[in-house]
C-alpha positions as CSV (number, residue, x, y, z in Angstrom):
1,M,-31.3,83.6,50.6
2,T,-27.8,83.1,49.9
3,K,-28.0,79.8,51.7
4,D,-31.0,78.8,49.7
5,V,-29.3,79.8,46.5
6,L,-26.2,78.0,47.6
7,R,-28.2,74.9,48.4
8,S,-30.0,75.1,45.1
9,L,-26.7,75.4,43.3
10,M,-25.3,72.5,45.2
11,K,-28.3,70.4,44.3
12,I,-28.0,71.4,40.7
13,C,-24.2,70.7,40.7
14,S,-24.7,67.5,42.5
15,K,-27.5,66.4,40.1
16,S,-25.4,67.5,37.1
17,S,-22.4,65.6,38.6
18,R,-24.5,62.5,39.3
19,E,-26.1,62.6,35.8
20,T,-22.6,63.0,34.2
21,R,-21.2,60.2,36.3
22,E,-24.2,57.9,35.4
23,Q,-23.9,58.8,31.8
24,R,-20.2,58.2,31.8
25,T,-20.7,54.9,33.6
26,M,-23.4,53.9,31.1
27,Y,-21.0,54.7,28.2
28,I,-18.2,52.9,29.8
29,E,-20.4,49.9,30.5
30,K,-21.6,50.0,26.9
31,F,-18.1,50.3,25.6
32,Q,-16.9,47.5,27.9
33,H,-19.8,45.3,26.7
34,I,-18.8,45.9,23.0
35,V,-15.1,45.2,23.8
36,L,-16.0,42.0,25.6
37,E,-18.2,40.8,22.8
38,E,-15.5,41.6,20.2
39,L,-12.9,39.9,22.3
40,K,-15.1,36.8,22.5
41,A,-15.5,36.9,18.7
42,I,-11.8,37.3,18.2
43,E,-11.1,34.5,20.7
44,K,-13.6,32.3,18.8
45,D,-11.9,33.2,15.5
46,V,-8.4,32.5,16.9
47,S,-9.7,29.2,18.2
48,S,-11.1,28.3,14.8
49,L,-8.0,29.4,13.0
50,K,-5.9,27.3,15.4
51,K,-8.1,24.3,14.7
52,T,-7.9,24.9,10.9
53,E,-4.1,25.4,11.2
54,D,-3.8,22.1,13.1
55,E,-5.9,20.3,10.5
56,C,-3.8,21.8,7.7
57,M,-0.6,20.7,9.4
58,L,-1.9,17.2,9.8
59,Y,-3.1,17.2,6.1
60,F,0.3,18.4,4.8
61,E,2.2,16.0,7.1
62,K,0.2,13.2,5.7
63,K,0.8,14.4,2.2
64,L,4.5,14.8,2.9
65,Q,4.6,11.2,4.2
66,E,2.9,10.0,1.0
67,I,5.4,11.9,-1.1
68,Q,8.3,10.4,0.9
69,R,6.8,6.9,0.5
70,H,6.4,7.3,-3.2
71,T,9.9,8.8,-3.5
72,C,11.3,5.8,-1.5
73,S,9.4,3.4,-3.8
74,Q,10.7,5.1,-6.9
75,E,14.3,5.0,-5.6
76,K,13.8,1.3,-4.9
77,S,12.5,0.7,-8.4
78,I,15.4,2.6,-9.9
79,H,17.8,0.5,-7.9
80,N,16.0,-2.7,-9.0
81,L,16.1,-1.5,-12.6
82,M,19.9,-0.8,-12.4
83,A,20.5,-4.2,-10.8
84,A,18.4,-5.9,-13.5
85,K,20.3,-4.0,-16.2
86,E,23.6,-5.3,-14.7
87,V,22.3,-8.9,-14.6
88,F,21.0,-8.5,-18.2
89,M,24.4,-7.2,-19.4
90,E,26.2,-10.1,-17.7
91,E,23.8,-12.6,-19.1
92,M,24.1,-11.1,-22.6
93,H,27.9,-11.2,-22.3
94,Q,27.7,-14.9,-21.3
95,C,25.3,-15.6,-24.1
96,E,27.8,-14.0,-26.6
97,K,30.6,-16.2,-25.2
98,C,28.4,-19.3,-25.6
99,T,27.4,-18.2,-29.1
100,D,31.0,-17.7,-30.1
101,K,31.9,-21.2,-28.7
102,S,29.0,-22.8,-30.5
103,Q,30.0,-21.1,-33.8
104,L,33.6,-22.3,-33.4
105,K,32.3,-25.9,-32.7
106,A,30.0,-25.7,-35.7
107,Q,32.8,-24.5,-37.9
108,Y,35.1,-27.2,-36.6
109,S,32.4,-29.9,-37.2
110,I,31.7,-28.6,-40.7
111,K,35.4,-28.6,-41.5
112,K,35.8,-32.2,-40.2
113,E,32.7,-33.3,-42.2
114,L,34.0,-31.6,-45.3
115,E,37.4,-33.2,-45.0
116,A,35.8,-36.6,-44.4
117,M,33.6,-36.1,-47.4
118,K,36.6,-35.1,-49.5
119,T,38.4,-38.2,-48.3
120,R,35.4,-40.4,-49.2
121,L,35.1,-38.7,-52.6
122,V,38.8,-39.1,-53.3
123,S,38.6,-42.7,-52.2
124,K,35.6,-43.3,-54.4
125,N,37.2,-41.7,-57.4
126,Q,40.3,-43.8,-56.8
127,Q,38.2,-46.9,-56.5
128,D,36.4,-46.0,-59.7
129,E,39.7,-45.5,-61.5
130,L,41.0,-48.8,-60.1
131,E,37.9,-50.5,-61.4
132,N,38.4,-48.8,-64.8
133,I,42.0,-49.9,-64.9
134,K,41.0,-53.4,-63.8
135,R,38.4,-53.6,-66.5
136,C,40.8,-52.3,-69.0
137,L,43.4,-54.8,-67.9
138,Q,40.9,-57.6,-68.0
139,Q,39.7,-56.6,-71.4
140,S,43.3,-56.3,-72.6
141,F,44.1,-59.8,-71.2
142,S,40.9,-61.3,-72.4
143,V,41.2,-60.0,-75.8
144,G,44.6,-61.2,-76.3
């Protein structure tokens, strides 16, 4: 009987051990399946994030290039404006010189014309006076 009891206990222990092992194996496999599924989901998310990150980097690199292009264009425009200002200032200076020369020429011409007119007027007055004297003399000689 002891042998039978021992065998029975062995069977029970063996069955209990096998059931426990099977249950543990089932839980481990279930856990392993969940872990694998979550790792796949994480890997998919990481892949999507990497793709999104790459797209963002390309987008911002493009925008940075646009900003640099506009900045370069603005700097060129500022340089052109400064050069145009310098040319304008030089041209205005030359224009002022020409205006001053023209005014001096005009003043000189007006002065010459006024002197000539004065000379003509003085000459005319003198001629008129000579005519008056001549008439007076003729009248005085003709009367007498």
